[in-house]
DRENDO-1510 file (C-alpha; in Angstrom, 1 decimal, always signed):
<recs>
REC; n; res; u; v; w
REC; 1; MET; +224.1; -98.0; +139.5 .
REC; 2; GLN; +222.9; -96.3; +142.9 .
REC; 3; ALA; +221.3; -93.0; +142.8 .
REC; 4; GLN; +219.9; -92.8; +145.9 .
REC; 5; HIS; +221.9; -91.2; +148.8 .
REC; 6; ILE; +221.9; -93.3; +152.3 .
REC; 7; ILE; +222.9; -91.4; +155.1 .
REC; 8; LYS; +223.0; -93.6; +158.6 .
REC; 9; VAL; +221.6; -91.7; +161.6 .
REC; 10; PRO; +222.0; -93.7; +164.6 .
REC; 11; ASN; +220.2; -92.9; +167.9 .
REC; 12; ILE; +217.3; -91.5; +166.6 .
REC; 13; HIS; +214.2; -93.1; +168.8 .
REC; 14; LEU; +211.5; -90.8; +168.0 .
REC; 15; ILE; +210.0; -88.7; +164.7 .
REC; 16; ALA; +207.4; -85.9; +165.3 .
REC; 17; HIS; +205.6; -84.4; +162.4 .
REC; 18; ASN; +202.8; -81.6; +161.4 .
REC; 19; GLU; +201.6; -81.4; +157.7 .
REC; 20; LYS; +204.6; -79.2; +156.8 .
REC; 21; THR; +207.5; -80.1; +159.5 .
REC; 22; LEU; +208.8; -83.1; +160.4 .
REC; 23; MET; +211.5; -83.4; +163.3 .
REC; 24; MET; +213.8; -86.2; +164.8 .
REC; 25; TYR; +214.8; -86.8; +168.7 .
REC; 26; GLU; +217.0; -88.7; +170.4 .
REC; 27; GLN; +216.0; -90.1; +173.7 .
REC; 28; VAL; +218.1; -89.2; +176.8 .
REC; 29; GLY; +216.1; -90.5; +179.2 .
REC; 30; LEU; +213.2; -91.8; +180.6 .
REC; 31; ASN; +211.0; -89.4; +179.3 .
REC; 32; THR; +212.9; -87.0; +178.1 .
REC; 33; PHE; +214.0; -86.4; +174.3 .
REC; 34; LYS; +217.0; -84.0; +172.8 .
REC; 35; GLU; +215.9; -82.3; +169.2 .
REC; 36; ILE; +218.2; -83.7; +166.4 .
REC; 37; ASP; +218.8; -80.7; +163.6 .
REC; 38; MET; +219.9; -81.4; +159.6 .
REC; 39; GLU; +221.6; -78.8; +157.4 .
REC; 40; TYR; +222.8; -79.6; +154.1 .
REC; 41; ARG; +226.4; -78.1; +153.5 .
REC; 42; ASN; +228.3; -77.6; +150.2 .
REC; 43; LEU; +231.8; -79.3; +150.5 .
REC; 44; ASN; +233.0; -78.0; +147.0 .
REC; 45; ASN; +231.8; -77.5; +143.7 .
REC; 46; ILE; +231.0; -81.3; +143.0 .
REC; 47; SER; +229.4; -82.5; +146.3 .
REC; 48; ARG; +227.4; -81.7; +149.7 .
REC; 49; ARG; +226.8; -83.3; +152.8 .
REC; 50; LEU; +224.0; -83.6; +155.6 .
REC; 51; HIS; +225.2; -81.8; +158.8 .
REC; 52; ILE; +223.3; -83.2; +161.9 .
REC; 53; ASP; +223.4; -81.1; +165.1 .
REC; 54; ARG; +221.7; -82.5; +168.6 .
REC; 55; ASP; +220.1; -79.3; +170.3 .
REC; 56; GLY; +221.0; -78.7; +173.7 .
REC; 57; LEU; +216.8; -78.4; +174.8 .
REC; 58; THR; +215.0; -81.6; +175.7 .
REC; 59; TYR; +211.3; -82.3; +175.8 .
REC; 60; SER; +208.9; -84.8; +177.0 .
REC; 61; LEU; +206.6; -87.2; +175.0 .
REC; 62; GLU; +203.4; -84.9; +176.2 .
REC; 63; GLN; +205.2; -81.9; +175.3 .
REC; 64; LEU; +206.0; -83.2; +172.0 .
REC; 65; GLN; +202.5; -84.6; +171.7 .
REC; 66; SER; +200.8; -81.1; +172.1 .
REC; 67; ARG; +203.3; -79.7; +169.3 .
REC; 68; TYR; +202.9; -81.9; +166.3 .
REC; 69; THR; +200.0; -83.3; +165.1 .
REC; 70; THR; +201.9; -87.0; +164.7 .
REC; 71; VAL; +204.8; -88.6; +167.0 .
REC; 72; LEU; +206.0; -92.1; +166.5 .
REC; 73; PHE; +208.5; -94.0; +167.7 .
REC; 74; VAL; +211.3; -95.4; +165.1 .
REC; 75; GLY; +210.2; -98.8; +165.6 .
REC; 76; HIS; +206.6; -98.3; +164.4 .
REC; 77; LEU; +208.4; -97.7; +160.9 .
REC; 78; ARG; +208.1; -100.2; +158.5 .
REC; 79; SER; +211.4; -102.3; +157.7 .
REC; 80; ASN; +213.3; -101.5; +154.4 .
REC; 81; GLY; +210.6; -99.1; +153.4 .
REC; 82; PHE; +212.6; -97.6; +150.5 .
REC; 83; GLU; +212.7; -101.1; +148.5 .
REC; 84; ASP; +208.8; -100.7; +149.0 .
REC; 85; LEU; +208.7; -97.7; +147.3 .
REC; 86; LYS; +210.4; -98.7; +144.0 .
REC; 87; ASN; +208.3; -99.0; +140.7 .
REC; 88; LYS; +205.2; -97.4; +142.8 .
REC; 89; GLN; +203.0; -93.9; +141.6 .
REC; 90; TRP; +200.8; -92.0; +143.7 .
REC; 91; PHE; +198.3; -89.3; +142.6 .
REC; 92; VAL; +198.6; -86.3; +144.9 .
REC; 93; ASN; +195.2; -84.2; +145.4 .
REC; 94; THR; +196.4; -80.5; +146.2 .
REC; 95; LYS; +194.5; -77.4; +147.3 .
REC; 96; ILE; +195.1; -75.8; +143.7 .
REC; 97; ILE; +194.7; -78.8; +141.3 .
REC; 98; GLN; +192.4; -78.6; +138.1 .
REC; 99; PRO; +190.0; -81.0; +137.3 .
REC; 100; HIS; +191.7; -81.5; +133.8 .
REC; 101; GLU; +195.4; -82.0; +135.5 .
REC; 102; ARG; +197.2; -84.6; +137.3 .
REC; 103; HIS; +199.8; -84.6; +140.0 .
REC; 104; ILE; +202.0; -87.8; +140.2 .
REC; 105; PHE; +204.8; -89.1; +142.3 .
REC; 106; LYS; +206.8; -91.8; +140.7 .
REC; 107; PHE; +209.7; -93.8; +141.9 .
REC; 108; THR; +211.6; -95.2; +139.3 .
REC; 109; ASP; +213.4; -98.6; +139.0 .
REC; 110; SER; +216.7; -96.4; +138.7 .
REC; 111; ASN; +216.2; -95.0; +142.5 .
REC; 112; PHE; +215.3; -91.5; +140.8 .
REC; 113; VAL; +211.9; -89.9; +142.1 .
REC; 114; THR; +209.7; -87.4; +140.0 .
REC; 115; TYR; +207.1; -85.4; +140.8 .
REC; 116; GLN; +205.0; -84.6; +137.3 .
REC; 117; GLU; +202.3; -81.8; +136.6 .
REC; 118; PHE; +200.6; -82.8; +133.7 .
REC; 119; GLU; +197.3; -81.9; +131.6 .
REC; 120; THR; +195.3; -84.1; +129.3 .
REC; 121; SER; +194.8; -83.4; +125.7 .
REC; 122; ILE; +191.9; -84.9; +123.6 .
REC; 123; THR; +193.1; -83.7; +120.1 .
REC; 124; ASN; +195.5; -86.0; +118.3 .
REC; 125; ASP; +197.4; -82.6; +116.5 .
REC; 126; ILE; +201.1; -83.0; +116.5 .
REC; 127; PRO; +202.5; -79.6; +118.1 .
REC; 128; ASP; +204.4; -77.5; +115.7 .
REC; 129; LYS; +208.0; -77.8; +117.8 .
REC; 130; TYR; +207.5; -81.6; +116.5 .
REC; 131; GLU; +209.7; -80.8; +113.5 .
REC; 132; THR; +211.0; -83.8; +111.0 .
REC; 133; PRO; +212.4; -86.2; +111.9 .
REC; 134; TYR; +210.5; -86.5; +115.2 .
REC; 135; LYS; +207.1; -86.0; +113.4 .
REC; 136; VAL; +207.7; -89.2; +111.4 .
REC; 137; ILE; +208.2; -91.2; +114.7 .
REC; 138; ARG; +204.8; -89.3; +116.8 .
REC; 139; ALA; +202.6; -89.8; +113.9 .
REC; 140; SER; +203.1; -93.3; +113.7 .
REC; 141; MET; +202.6; -93.6; +117.6 .
REC; 142; LEU; +199.3; -91.8; +117.0 .
REC; 143; GLU; +198.3; -94.0; +114.8 .
REC; 144; GLN; +198.4; -96.7; +116.8 .
REC; 145; GLN; +196.2; -95.1; +119.7 .
REC; 146; PRO; +193.8; -92.9; +117.5 .
REC; 147; THR; +191.5; -92.1; +119.8 .
REC; 148; ILE; +193.0; -92.0; +123.3 .
REC; 149; GLY; +194.5; -88.4; +122.9 .
REC; 150; TYR; +198.0; -88.2; +124.7 .
REC; 151; TRP; +198.9; -86.5; +128.2 .
REC; 152; ARG; +201.4; -83.4; +128.3 .
REC; 153; ILE; +203.6; -82.7; +131.2 .
REC; 154; ILE; +203.4; -79.2; +132.1 .
REC; 155; ASP; +206.5; -79.3; +134.9 .
REC; 156; GLN; +208.1; -82.5; +136.3 .
REC; 157; VAL; +210.8; -82.1; +139.1 .
REC; 158; TRP; +213.4; -84.8; +139.1 .
REC; 159; TYR; +215.3; -85.9; +142.8 .
REC; 160; GLN; +217.7; -88.0; +143.9 .
REC; 161; PRO; +216.3; -89.6; +147.0 .
REC; 162; ILE; +218.2; -89.1; +150.2 .
REC; 163; ILE; +217.5; -92.3; +153.1 .
REC; 164; LEU; +218.1; -91.4; +156.2 .
REC; 165; ASP; +218.5; -94.7; +158.0 .
REC; 166; PHE; +217.8; -95.3; +161.4 .
REC; 167; GLY; +219.1; -98.8; +161.8 .
REC; 168; ASN; +217.3; -102.3; +161.8 .
REC; 169; GLU; +216.1; -101.2; +158.3 .
REC; 170; LYS; +214.0; -98.4; +159.7 .
REC; 171; GLN; +214.1; -95.5; +157.4 .
REC; 172; ILE; +212.6; -92.3; +155.8 .
REC; 173; ILE; +213.3; -90.8; +152.6 .
REC; 174; LEU; +213.5; -87.3; +151.8 .
REC; 175; LEU; +213.6; -85.4; +148.6 .
REC; 176; ASN; +215.6; -82.3; +148.3 .
REC; 177; ASN; +215.7; -79.8; +145.4 .
REC; 178; HIS; +219.1; -78.1; +146.1 .
REC; 179; ILE; +219.5; -77.8; +150.0 .
REC; 180; ASP; +215.8; -77.6; +150.6 .
REC; 181; SER; +213.8; -80.3; +151.8 .
REC; 182; ASP; +210.6; -80.7; +149.4 .
REC; 183; PHE; +208.8; -83.6; +150.6 .
REC; 184; VAL; +209.3; -86.7; +153.1 .
REC; 185; PHE; +208.3; -90.0; +152.8 .
REC; 186; ILE; +207.6; -91.8; +155.9 .
REC; 187; PRO; +206.9; -95.4; +155.3 .
REC; 188; LEU; +204.4; -96.7; +158.3 .
REC; 189; MET; +203.2; -100.2; +158.8 .
REC; 190; ASP; +199.6; -99.7; +156.8 .
REC; 191; GLU; +200.7; -96.5; +154.7 .
REC; 192; ILE; +203.1; -94.4; +153.5 .
REC; 193; LYS; +202.7; -90.8; +154.9 .
REC; 194; ILE; +203.8; -87.7; +152.6 .
REC; 195; ILE; +204.5; -84.5; +153.8 .
REC; 196; SER; +205.8; -81.4; +152.0 .
REC; 197; GLU; +206.9; -77.9; +153.1 .
REC; 198; GLU; +206.1; -76.4; +149.7 .
REC; 199; ILE; +202.9; -78.4; +148.3 .
REC; 200; ASP; +199.6; -78.1; +150.3 .
REC; 201; ILE; +198.4; -82.0; +149.9 .
REC; 202; LYS; +195.0; -83.0; +150.8 .
REC; 203; LYS; +195.5; -86.9; +149.9 .
REC; 204; THR; +197.7; -89.2; +148.2 .
REC; 205; VAL; +196.3; -92.4; +146.5 .
REC; 206; GLU; +198.7; -95.0; +145.3 .
REC; 207; ILE; +198.1; -96.1; +141.9 .
REC; 208; GLN; +197.4; -99.7; +141.1 .
REC; 209; LYS; +196.9; -99.6; +137.2 .
REC; 210; HIS; +196.0; -97.0; +134.4 .
REC; 211; SER; +198.9; -94.7; +135.0 .
REC; 212; PRO; +198.8; -91.9; +132.5 .
REC; 213; SER; +201.2; -92.2; +129.8 .
REC; 214; PHE; +203.4; -90.1; +127.6 .
REC; 215; SER; +206.6; -90.2; +125.1 .
REC; 216; PRO; +209.8; -90.1; +126.4 .
REC; 217; TYR; +210.5; -86.8; +124.7 .
REC; 218; ASP; +208.0; -85.3; +127.1 .
REC; 219; TYR; +209.5; -87.4; +130.2 .
REC; 220; PHE; +212.8; -86.3; +129.9 .
REC; 221; ASP; +212.0; -82.6; +128.6 .
REC; 222; HIS; +212.4; -81.4; +131.9 .
REC; 223; PHE; +215.2; -83.4; +133.0 .
REC; 224; LYS; +218.2; -81.2; +133.7 .
REC; 225; PHE; +221.5; -83.2; +133.9 .
REC; 226; SER; +223.5; -80.2; +136.0 .
REC; 227; LYS; +220.8; -80.7; +138.6 .
REC; 228; LEU; +221.2; -84.4; +139.3 .
REC; 229; TYR; +224.9; -85.0; +138.0 .
REC; 230; LYS; +228.1; -83.4; +138.1 .
REC; 231; LYS; +230.9; -84.4; +135.1 .
REC; 232; ALA; +234.1; -84.6; +137.3 .
REC; 233; ILE; +237.9; -85.2; +136.2 .
REC; 234; THR; +240.2; -87.3; +137.8 .
REC; 235; LYS; +244.1; -87.0; +138.4 .
REC; 236; ASN; +244.4; -88.8; +135.1 .
REC; 237; ASN; +242.7; -86.5; +132.8 .
REC; 238; THR; +239.6; -89.1; +132.7 .
REC; 239; TYR; +236.0; -88.1; +133.6 .
REC; 240; ARG; +233.6; -89.9; +135.9 .
REC; 241; ILE; +229.5; -88.8; +136.4 .
REC; 242; LEU; +229.1; -88.2; +140.1 .
REC; 243; ASP; +226.1; -87.2; +142.1 .
REC; 244; LEU; +225.8; -84.5; +144.0 .
REC; 245; PHE; +227.1; -86.2; +146.9 .
REC; 246; GLY; +230.2; -86.8; +145.5 .
REC; 247; ASN; +229.2; -90.6; +144.5 .
REC; 248; ASP; +230.4; -92.1; +141.2 .
REC; 249; LEU; +227.5; -93.2; +139.5 .
REC; 250; LEU; +229.0; -95.6; +136.9 .
REC; 251; GLU; +232.1; -96.7; +138.9 .
REC; 252; LYS; +233.6; -96.2; +135.3 .
REC; 253; THR; +236.0; -93.4; +133.9 .
REC; 254; PHE; +235.7; -91.9; +130.5 .
REC; 255; ASP; +238.2; -90.1; +128.1 .
REC; 256; ARG; +235.0; -88.1; +126.8 .
REC; 257; ILE; +231.8; -87.7; +128.0 .
REC; 258; GLU; +229.4; -85.6; +126.2 .
REC; 259; HIS; +225.5; -85.4; +126.4 .
REC; 260; ASN; +222.2; -83.9; +125.5 .
REC; 261; ASN; +218.4; -83.6; +127.1 .
REC; 262; TYR; +218.3; -87.6; +125.7 .
REC; 263; TYR; +221.9; -89.3; +125.9 .
REC; 264; ILE; +224.9; -89.2; +127.5 .
REC; 265; VAL; +227.6; -90.9; +125.6 .
REC; 266; GLY; +231.4; -92.0; +126.8 .
REC; 267; GLU; +234.2; -92.7; +124.8 .
REC; 268; ASN; +237.7; -94.5; +125.4 .
REC; 269; ASP; +239.9; -94.6; +122.6 .
REC; 270; GLY; +237.2; -94.6; +119.8 .
REC; 271; SER; +234.7; -96.7; +121.8 .
REC; 272; TYR; +231.5; -95.5; +123.3 .
REC; 273; THR; +229.3; -96.3; +125.5 .
REC; 274; VAL; +225.5; -94.7; +125.4 .
REC; 275; TYR; +223.3; -94.3; +128.7 .
REC; 276; ASP; +220.1; -93.1; +128.8 .
REC; 277; LEU; +219.3; -89.9; +131.4 .
REC; 278; LEU; +219.1; -92.9; +134.1 .
REC; 279; LEU; +222.1; -93.9; +133.4 .
REC; 280; ASN; +220.9; -97.4; +131.8 .
REC; 281; GLU; +223.2; -98.8; +129.2 .
REC; 282; LEU; +221.8; -99.0; +126.3 .
REC; 283; GLU; +222.8; -101.2; +122.9 .
REC; 284; PHE; +224.2; -99.0; +120.2 .
REC; 285; PRO; +227.0; -101.4; +119.0 .
REC; 286; ASN; +229.4; -101.1; +116.6 .
REC; 287; ILE; +229.4; -96.8; +116.9 .
REC; 288; GLN; +231.8; -95.1; +114.5 .
REC; 289; LYS; +230.6; -91.7; +114.9 .
REC; 290; TYR; +227.7; -90.1; +116.3 .
REC; 291; TYR; +226.0; -86.2; +116.5 .
REC; 292; PHE; +223.6; -85.0; +119.3 .
REC; 293; ASN; +220.6; -83.3; +117.7 .
REC; 294; GLU; +217.6; -81.8; +119.5 .
REC; 295; TYR; +215.6; -85.1; +119.1 .
REC; 296; GLY; +217.8; -87.5; +120.1 .
REC; 297; LEU; +221.3; -89.0; +118.4 .
REC; 298; GLU; +222.5; -89.3; +114.7 .
REC; 299; VAL; +224.4; -92.5; +114.5 .
REC; 300; LEU; +226.8; -94.0; +112.4 .
REC; 301; THR; +227.9; -97.8; +112.3 .
REC; 302; LYS; +229.5; -99.8; +110.1 .
REC; 303; ASP; +226.4; -100.9; +108.8 .
REC; 304; GLU; +224.2; -98.2; +108.5 .
REC; 305; ALA; +223.2; -94.9; +109.7 .
REC; 306; TYR; +220.3; -93.9; +111.8 .
REC; 307; TYR; +218.4; -91.5; +114.6 .
REC; 308; SER; +217.6; -92.9; +117.7 .
REC; 309; ILE; +214.7; -90.7; +118.8 .
REC; 310; GLU; +212.5; -91.7; +121.6 .
REC; 311; GLY; +214.0; -94.9; +121.5 .
REC; 312; PHE; +212.7; -95.8; +118.3 .
REC; 313; ARG; +215.3; -95.8; +115.3 .
REC; 314; GLU; +214.5; -93.6; +112.3 .
REC; 315; THR; +216.3; -93.1; +108.9 .
REC; 316; LYS; +214.0; -91.5; +106.5 .
REC; 317; TYR; +215.1; -87.4; +106.2 .
REC; 318; PRO; +213.1; -86.6; +102.6 .
REC; 319; ILE; +215.8; -83.8; +101.6 .
REC; 320; LYS; +216.9; -84.0; +98.0 .
REC; 321; ILE; +220.4; -84.6; +97.6 .
REC; 322; GLY; +222.2; -81.7; +95.3 .
REC; 323; GLY; +225.6; -82.4; +94.0 .
REC; 324; LYS; +227.0; -82.7; +90.4 .
REC; 325; THR; +227.1; -85.1; +87.7 .
REC; 326; ASN; +229.1; -86.4; +84.4 .
REC; 327; GLY; +226.2; -87.5; +81.8 .
REC; 328; ASN; +224.6; -90.8; +81.6 .
REC; 329; ASN; +227.3; -92.3; +84.2 .
REC; 330; PRO; +226.9; -90.2; +86.9 .
REC; 331; ILE; +230.0; -89.4; +88.8 .
REC; 332; ILE; +229.1; -87.2; +91.8 .
REC; 333; SER; +230.8; -84.3; +93.8 .
REC; 334; VAL; +229.2; -82.3; +96.9 .
REC; 335; PHE; +229.7; -79.0; +95.7 .
REC; 336; PRO; +231.1; -76.4; +96.4 .
REC; 337; LYS; +233.0; -78.2; +99.3 .
REC; 338; GLN; +234.3; -80.9; +96.1 .
REC; 339; LYS; +235.5; -79.4; +93.1 .
REC; 340; LYS; +236.4; -82.5; +91.5 .
REC; 341; LEU; +233.8; -85.2; +90.7 .
REC; 342; THR; +233.9; -88.1; +93.1 .
REC; 343; TYR; +231.5; -90.5; +93.7 .
REC; 344; GLU; +229.3; -93.1; +91.8 .
REC; 345; LEU; +226.9; -92.8; +94.7 .
REC; 346; LEU; +225.9; -90.2; +96.7 .
REC; 347; GLU; +222.7; -91.0; +99.0 .
REC; 348; LYS; +221.5; -88.9; +101.9 .
REC; 349; VAL; +220.5; -91.4; +104.8 .
REC; 350; THR; +221.0; -88.8; +107.5 .
REC; 351; LYS; +221.6; -85.4; +108.0 .
REC; 352; SER; +225.2; -85.9; +108.4 .
REC; 353; PHE; +225.5; -89.7; +107.1 .
REC; 354; TYR; +225.3; -90.2; +103.6 .
REC; 355; LYS; +226.1; -93.6; +101.6 .
REC; 356; ILE; +228.8; -93.7; +98.9 .
REC; 357; ILE; +230.7; -95.6; +96.2 .
REC; 358; LYS; +233.9; -94.3; +95.3 .
REC; 359; ASN; +235.8; -95.9; +92.7 .
REC; 360; GLY; +233.5; -99.0; +93.2 .
REC; 361; LYS; +233.9; -99.4; +97.0 .
REC; 362; SER; +230.9; -98.8; +99.3 .
REC; 363; GLY; +231.0; -96.5; +102.1 .
REC; 364; TRP; +230.0; -93.4; +104.1 .
REC; 365; LEU; +230.6; -89.6; +104.2 .
REC; 366; ASP; +230.1; -87.4; +107.0 .
REC; 367; ILE; +228.8; -84.3; +105.1 .
REC; 368; THR; +229.6; -82.0; +107.7 .
REC; 369; THR; +233.5; -82.8; +108.1 .
REC; 370; MET; +233.9; -84.5; +104.4 .
REC; 371; GLU; +235.4; -87.2; +106.4 .
REC; 372; GLU; +235.0; -90.9; +104.3 .
REC; 373; PHE; +234.4; -94.2; +105.7 .
REC; 374; PHE; +234.9; -97.4; +104.5 .
REC; 375; PHE; +234.9; -100.2; +106.8 .
REC; 376; ASP; +235.5; -103.8; +104.4 .
</recs>
């Protein structure tokens, strides 16, 4: 899965920038450079393209050096710069950052980039919004590291990087929010230069170790499917997941695609494939039915029912089971949905899925639809 978008821009010879502005130039004479202008245009409701114009105005090298703080030839860029950025992070020092805050750029191995603003907390109290069953998982995590506190993300922007490829593996990387360029990464031989129109960057420092950690719940809380992906229907009434430039990210179609804030599920002929939000395929064997919830996914397989929350499996959901029974040899029904006494066993495993025994046969009941499943 390629989440970056590569645009080949030939005949670019020179890059010039200030703290907030970057321009590109084509050399058209011995000491004459023509300005290149970039503009994003929406093609349709599912994709957009970068439109490049060559300005009629020309400048000498001396004129450009007087207008910009840095002027460099493309040959001075590091080769294959984007690959060097993968899995790397930088602390970003801005003019407004507070002592208890940290800002970080993070390039993921799935080719996404995040700009994170977070703050530290020295308390181990679990926020009230983390209700059961999420509290069970959060509490067990804190028991393993009871003294370190945790980091809380207060804002985060996800980007699909745009790579401007000038040829000979010379590249710069743009991070765009809609049609505006928020950040530009310039991979030089001995450093990574970051400029921004949005943020006053004083300094960036690459993180070698001891990166702040936080839960996947917080990590994906600011991930918005609609800002990075489009669910597109094909001529055959199947669905694909596209990026904002119309690229097919999974190179696969599904009869149905659903998602929540943590998972994406594709279905073909009753067979399910589960992805995380970065489109990594996850191991969820033998799914028979599922429900999304605000914490993740509720799953029924042939063997078990469980919640998947932040990559953990959890089946404890301590709510009393109701129903009617019949004397010392209990036969149970789900009242008032079932009028007749039906089950020898009715055991709640998750909110929606109950383990049952009916006429001596073990199975499962979907309490939402009252559908029974017997897999033997």
